[in-house]
C-alpha positions as CSV (number, residue, x, y, z in Angstrom):
1,X,19.3,-24.8,-3.0
2,X,20.9,-21.6,-1.8
3,X,24.2,-23.0,-2.8
4,X,23.3,-24.2,-6.0
5,X,22.1,-20.4,-6.7
6,X,25.8,-20.1,-5.3
7,X,27.5,-22.2,-7.5
8,X,25.4,-21.4,-10.9
9,X,26.7,-17.5,-9.8
10,X,30.1,-17.5,-9.6
11,X,30.4,-19.5,-12.8
12,X,28.9,-17.6,-14.9
13,X,29.6,-14.7,-13.1
14,X,26.5,-12.8,-12.2
15,X,24.7,-11.6,-9.4
16,X,22.7,-15.1,-7.9
17,X,19.3,-12.1,-8.5
18,X,20.3,-12.6,-12.1
19,X,20.4,-16.0,-12.1
20,X,17.8,-16.2,-9.7
21,X,15.9,-14.4,-12.8
22,X,17.1,-16.5,-15.7
23,X,16.5,-20.0,-13.7
24,X,12.3,-18.0,-12.7
25,X,12.3,-17.1,-16.6
26,X,11.8,-13.1,-15.5
27,X,12.6,-10.4,-17.5
28,X,16.4,-8.8,-17.6
29,X,18.5,-11.0,-18.2
30,X,19.9,-11.4,-22.1
31,X,19.0,-14.1,-24.2
32,X,22.7,-15.4,-24.3
33,X,23.4,-14.6,-20.5
34,X,20.1,-16.6,-19.5
35,X,21.5,-19.8,-21.6
36,X,24.4,-19.8,-19.7
37,X,23.5,-19.7,-17.0
38,X,20.7,-22.2,-18.1
39,X,23.6,-24.5,-19.1
40,X,26.0,-24.5,-15.5
41,X,22.7,-25.2,-14.1
42,X,21.9,-28.7,-15.5
43,X,25.5,-29.9,-14.7
44,X,25.1,-28.9,-11.3
45,X,22.1,-30.6,-11.1
46,X,20.0,-27.8,-11.0
47,X,16.8,-28.6,-12.0
48,X,17.5,-32.8,-11.1
49,X,17.0,-31.1,-7.5
50,X,14.7,-28.2,-7.5
51,X,11.6,-30.7,-9.6
52,X,8.5,-28.1,-10.6
53,X,6.3,-30.0,-8.4
54,X,7.8,-28.8,-5.3
55,X,6.2,-26.5,-2.5
56,X,7.5,-22.4,-2.9
57,X,5.4,-21.5,0.1
58,X,4.9,-17.6,0.4
59,X,2.7,-16.4,3.4
60,X,0.9,-13.5,3.4
61,X,0.3,-11.6,7.1
62,X,-2.0,-9.0,7.4
63,X,-2.1,-7.0,10.2
64,X,-5.3,-6.1,12.5
65,X,-4.9,-3.3,14.8
66,X,-8.2,-2.0,14.7
67,X,-9.6,-3.4,11.4
68,X,-11.1,0.0,10.2
69,X,-8.8,0.4,7.4
70,X,-7.3,-3.4,6.8
71,X,-11.1,-4.8,5.8
72,X,-13.1,-6.1,3.1
73,X,-12.4,-2.6,0.8
74,X,-11.9,-2.7,-3.2
75,X,-8.4,-0.9,-2.1
76,X,-6.7,-4.0,-0.1
77,X,-8.9,-6.6,-2.8
78,X,-7.1,-5.0,-5.3
79,X,-3.2,-5.9,-3.4
80,X,-4.8,-9.0,-2.3
81,X,-5.2,-10.1,-5.9
82,X,-1.9,-8.8,-7.3
83,X,0.1,-10.6,-4.7
84,X,-2.0,-13.9,-5.6
85,X,-1.0,-13.5,-9.1
86,X,2.3,-12.6,-9.3
87,X,3.4,-15.6,-6.4
88,X,1.0,-17.8,-9.7
89,X,3.2,-16.0,-12.3
90,X,6.7,-17.3,-10.2
91,X,5.3,-20.8,-9.9
92,X,4.5,-19.5,-5.8
93,X,1.4,-20.5,-3.3
94,X,-0.1,-17.8,-1.5
95,X,-1.0,-18.4,1.9
96,X,-3.0,-15.4,3.1
97,X,-2.7,-15.1,7.5
98,X,-4.3,-12.2,10.3
99,X,-2.6,-11.6,13.0
100,X,-5.1,-9.3,15.6
101,X,-3.5,-7.2,17.6
102,X,-4.7,-7.8,22.0
103,X,-5.8,-11.7,19.9
104,X,-2.3,-13.3,19.2
105,X,0.8,-12.8,20.5
106,X,4.2,-14.1,20.1
107,X,4.1,-17.6,20.2
108,X,0.2,-17.3,17.9
109,X,2.6,-15.8,15.2
110,X,5.5,-18.2,16.0
111,X,2.2,-20.6,14.5
112,X,1.4,-19.0,11.7
113,X,4.3,-17.9,10.6
114,X,5.9,-22.4,11.2
115,X,2.6,-23.4,9.9
116,X,4.4,-25.7,7.1
117,X,7.4,-24.6,4.6
118,X,7.6,-20.7,4.2
119,X,10.0,-19.4,2.0
120,X,8.9,-15.8,3.0
121,X,6.9,-12.9,3.9
122,X,4.6,-10.2,2.9
123,X,3.9,-8.0,6.2
124,X,0.7,-5.3,5.1
125,X,1.4,-3.2,7.9
126,X,-0.8,-0.4,7.5
127,X,-2.8,-0.5,10.8
128,X,0.5,-0.9,12.3
129,X,2.8,0.9,14.4
130,X,6.6,0.9,15.0
131,X,6.1,-1.0,18.9
132,X,3.8,-4.4,16.7
133,X,7.3,-4.9,15.5
134,X,8.1,-7.0,18.6
135,X,5.7,-9.8,16.9
136,X,8.2,-9.7,13.8
137,X,11.4,-9.7,16.1
138,X,14.6,-12.5,14.7
139,X,12.6,-14.4,12.5
140,X,15.0,-16.5,10.7
141,X,13.4,-16.0,7.4
142,X,12.8,-12.8,4.6
143,X,10.1,-10.4,5.7
144,X,9.4,-7.6,3.2
145,X,6.9,-5.4,4.6
146,X,3.4,-3.4,2.1
147,X,2.2,0.0,2.4
148,X,4.0,1.2,6.1
149,X,7.6,2.5,6.2
150,X,9.1,2.9,9.9
151,X,12.4,4.7,10.1
152,X,13.5,2.7,13.0
153,X,13.7,-0.5,11.8
154,X,16.1,-2.1,9.4
155,X,14.2,-3.3,6.5
156,X,12.5,-3.7,3.2
157,X,9.6,-1.6,2.4
158,X,7.4,-1.2,0.0
159,X,5.4,2.2,0.1
160,X,3.1,4.8,-1.7
161,X,4.1,8.6,-2.2
162,X,2.2,9.3,0.8
163,X,2.9,13.5,1.4
164,X,3.6,13.9,-3.4
165,X,0.1,12.2,-3.7
166,X,-1.6,14.5,-0.8
167,X,0.2,17.3,-1.8
168,X,-0.7,16.9,-5.7
169,X,-3.6,17.1,-4.3
170,X,-4.7,20.2,-2.0
171,X,-2.0,22.4,-4.9
172,X,-5.0,20.9,-7.5
173,X,-7.4,23.3,-4.7
174,X,-5.8,26.0,-4.9
175,X,-4.6,25.7,-8.5
176,X,-8.8,25.9,-8.6
177,X,-8.5,29.3,-7.3
178,X,-9.7,27.7,-3.4
179,X,-8.4,29.2,-0.2
180,X,-9.8,27.3,2.6
181,X,-8.8,24.2,2.2
182,X,-10.4,21.4,4.7
183,X,-9.4,17.8,5.6
184,X,-11.5,14.6,6.7
185,X,-9.7,13.1,8.3
186,X,-9.3,9.2,10.0
187,X,-10.7,9.0,13.7
188,X,-8.6,6.6,13.9
189,X,-4.7,6.7,13.8
190,X,-3.1,5.1,10.7
191,X,1.0,6.2,9.6
192,X,-0.1,6.9,6.0
193,X,-2.6,9.5,7.0
194,X,-0.1,10.8,9.2
195,X,2.2,11.7,5.7
196,X,-0.8,12.4,4.0
197,X,-1.9,16.4,6.5
198,X,2.0,16.2,5.9
199,X,1.4,16.4,2.1
200,X,-1.5,18.3,3.1
201,X,0.6,21.0,5.0
202,X,3.4,21.2,2.6
203,X,1.5,22.6,0.0
204,X,-0.5,24.8,2.4
205,X,2.4,26.4,3.2
206,X,3.8,27.5,0.1
207,X,0.6,29.2,-0.6
208,X,0.6,30.8,2.6
209,X,-2.9,29.5,3.8
210,X,-3.4,28.0,6.6
211,X,-6.0,25.0,8.2
212,X,-8.3,26.2,10.2
213,X,-9.1,23.8,13.7
214,X,-12.8,23.6,13.1
215,X,-11.8,22.7,8.7
216,X,-10.1,18.8,10.7
217,X,-12.8,17.0,10.0
218,X,-12.1,13.6,11.5
219,X,-14.5,10.8,10.2
220,X,-14.8,6.7,11.1
221,X,-12.4,5.6,8.2
222,X,-15.1,3.2,7.0
223,X,-18.0,4.6,4.2
224,X,-21.1,4.3,7.1
225,X,-18.2,4.9,10.2
226,X,-17.7,8.1,7.5
227,X,-21.3,8.3,6.9
228,X,-22.5,8.5,10.6
229,X,-19.6,10.9,11.4
230,X,-20.1,13.5,9.4
231,X,-24.0,13.7,9.1
232,X,-23.5,14.2,13.0
233,X,-20.7,17.4,12.1
234,X,-22.9,18.9,9.5
235,X,-25.5,19.1,12.7
236,X,-23.9,22.2,13.9
237,X,-21.5,22.5,11.5
238,X,-23.9,22.9,7.6
239,X,-22.9,26.5,7.5
240,X,-19.8,27.0,7.6
241,X,-17.9,24.3,5.2
242,X,-14.4,25.3,3.7
243,X,-14.9,25.5,-0.3
244,X,-12.9,22.6,-1.1
245,X,-12.3,19.5,1.5
246,X,-9.6,16.8,1.2
247,X,-10.3,13.4,2.4
248,X,-7.4,11.2,3.6
249,X,-8.8,8.1,1.5
250,X,-11.4,7.4,-0.7
251,X,-13.7,5.4,1.4
252,X,-13.7,8.3,3.5
253,X,-14.3,10.5,0.5
254,X,-17.7,8.4,-0.1
255,X,-19.3,8.3,3.0
256,X,-18.5,12.0,3.9
257,X,-20.3,12.9,0.2
258,X,-23.5,10.6,1.2
259,X,-24.4,13.0,4.4
260,X,-23.5,16.4,2.5
261,X,-25.7,15.4,-0.3
262,X,-28.2,14.2,2.2
263,X,-28.2,17.3,4.0
264,X,-28.7,19.3,1.0
265,X,-24.4,20.5,-0.2
266,X,-24.3,20.6,-3.8
267,X,-20.8,19.2,-4.8
268,X,-18.9,20.3,-6.3
269,X,-20.8,23.6,-6.6
270,X,-20.8,24.6,-3.0
271,X,-18.1,22.1,-1.4
272,X,-15.1,20.8,-3.6
273,X,-13.6,17.4,-2.2
274,X,-10.7,14.8,-3.4
275,X,-10.6,11.5,-2.4
276,X,-6.9,8.2,-1.9
277,X,-6.7,5.4,-3.8
278,X,-8.7,5.9,-7.2
279,X,-11.3,2.4,-6.1
280,X,-14.5,1.9,-8.7
281,X,-16.8,3.6,-6.7
282,X,-14.8,6.7,-7.4
283,X,-15.5,6.0,-10.7
284,X,-19.4,6.0,-10.2
285,X,-20.4,8.0,-7.9
286,X,-22.4,11.1,-8.4
287,X,-20.7,13.5,-8.9
288,X,-17.6,11.0,-9.9
289,X,-14.5,12.3,-7.7
290,X,-11.6,13.5,-8.8
291,X,-8.7,11.5,-6.4
292,X,-5.2,10.1,-6.3
293,X,-4.8,7.4,-8.3
294,X,-2.8,4.7,-6.1
295,X,-1.0,2.1,-8.2
296,X,-1.8,-1.4,-6.2
297,X,-1.6,-3.7,-9.3
298,X,2.7,-2.4,-9.4
299,X,2.6,-2.7,-5.4
300,X,1.6,-6.7,-5.1
301,X,4.0,-7.1,-8.2
302,X,6.9,-5.1,-6.7
303,X,6.3,-7.1,-3.3
304,X,6.4,-10.2,-4.4
305,X,9.4,-9.9,-6.7
306,X,11.4,-8.3,-4.1
307,X,10.5,-11.4,-1.7
308,X,12.0,-14.1,-4.7
309,X,14.7,-12.3,-5.3
310,X,15.6,-11.9,-1.5
311,X,14.7,-15.7,-0.6
312,X,16.9,-16.8,-4.2
313,X,20.1,-14.3,-2.7
314,X,20.6,-15.2,0.9
315,X,23.4,-12.8,0.3
316,X,21.0,-10.0,-0.5
317,X,20.9,-8.3,2.7
318,X,21.2,-4.2,1.9
319,X,17.3,-3.4,3.1
320,X,15.1,-1.0,-0.1
321,X,12.4,0.7,0.5
322,X,10.6,1.0,-2.7
323,X,8.5,4.3,-2.9
324,X,5.4,4.2,-5.9
325,X,4.4,7.8,-6.9
326,X,0.6,8.2,-7.5
327,X,-1.7,10.0,-10.0
328,X,-4.3,13.0,-10.0
329,X,-7.1,11.7,-11.7
330,X,-9.5,14.6,-12.9
331,X,-13.4,13.9,-13.2
332,X,-16.1,16.1,-11.7
333,X,-16.0,17.0,-7.7
334,X,-13.8,20.5,-8.1
335,X,-15.5,23.6,-8.9
336,X,-12.8,26.6,-10.2
337,X,-13.8,29.5,-8.2
338,X,-13.3,33.0,-10.4
C-alpha cells in the first residue's frame, strides 16, 4: 500500500503526507489538489485495495516504572481519550497496553507489539528514563513518544513545555510580591518534574532570589501520598513556611493543600499555591486553585496525526520534537503581598 501511496504522490507532484491528508479527508489540502489525488488513486486501484473495513490499528503503550504518576488520573484519562477520539476519526482502532518495568522484559514487549497487525506505536514515556528505551530498540514500526523527551534518542516526540510553564508560575508569584518561594516537588524522579524545577530556578535567578533547601518539600506524587507526606512535614515546619509554593502537578498541590488546611494554614492568606496541569478538580478545590494549563487534547491529536503521517510515508525519516506551550489559569489560591 505504501508503494501505491508513493506512486500517487509522484504522479500528483505532491508529498506522500499530502496524499495521506487528501485520502483521509484531513484539512490542509486544496480542493483541486484533493480531486487530482483522488482521481489518480482511483486509476491506480487504491480504493479497490484499500477497503474501508481494512483493519488499521495503533497501539498505545503505557510504560510504568513505579505507577505513581501514570495512573488513573484526570490528566492521563483526558490524554488517552483524546488519542482514542483522534484515532477513531481517522479510521484507526486504538489498543492500549501496559509495559511494567521489572515485570516485562524485551521478549514480553515484542509479544505485546506483535499481537496482531499493528501499524504504529504511541509510547507514553512519562515514567521512563533514557535507559528504558532498550525495551523498544530495533522495532520495525513507526513510534511516537508522548510526554517525555530524551535528547540522545532520535525519535518523534510530543511534549509539554515544562520549563516555560514552571517559569510562568514562579514569575507570577514574584510579580505578586512573593520573595520566599518554595516547591512541592516529587519524591519520585520524573524527567518532566526535573524540567519544571529548571523553570523555577530560571525565574528565581532572574529576580535574584534563592530557593532555600528547607523550602524544597518532596512529596509522594499521589493525592493520598502528598497529603500524608505534607502532614508529616508540617509536624516540625508549620511555623516556618514560604509565602508561596509551586507544586509540580495538581495532584501534589491538592494533597498538600488538604494537609495544610487541616493544620489551620489559610490558603492563600498564609501560603499561596500554584499547581500544574489544570485538571478539573483544581477548579473545584477551596479555594479554586491557580494552575498551569496543559493542553491534553492537542497533545493526543498531534501524537495521533504524527504517527499516521509516519505510517503513510515510510520515507519520512526526519524526527520531530513538538513542544506544546502552557498558559497560567488565574483563580483564588494566590494572594498579592503589599
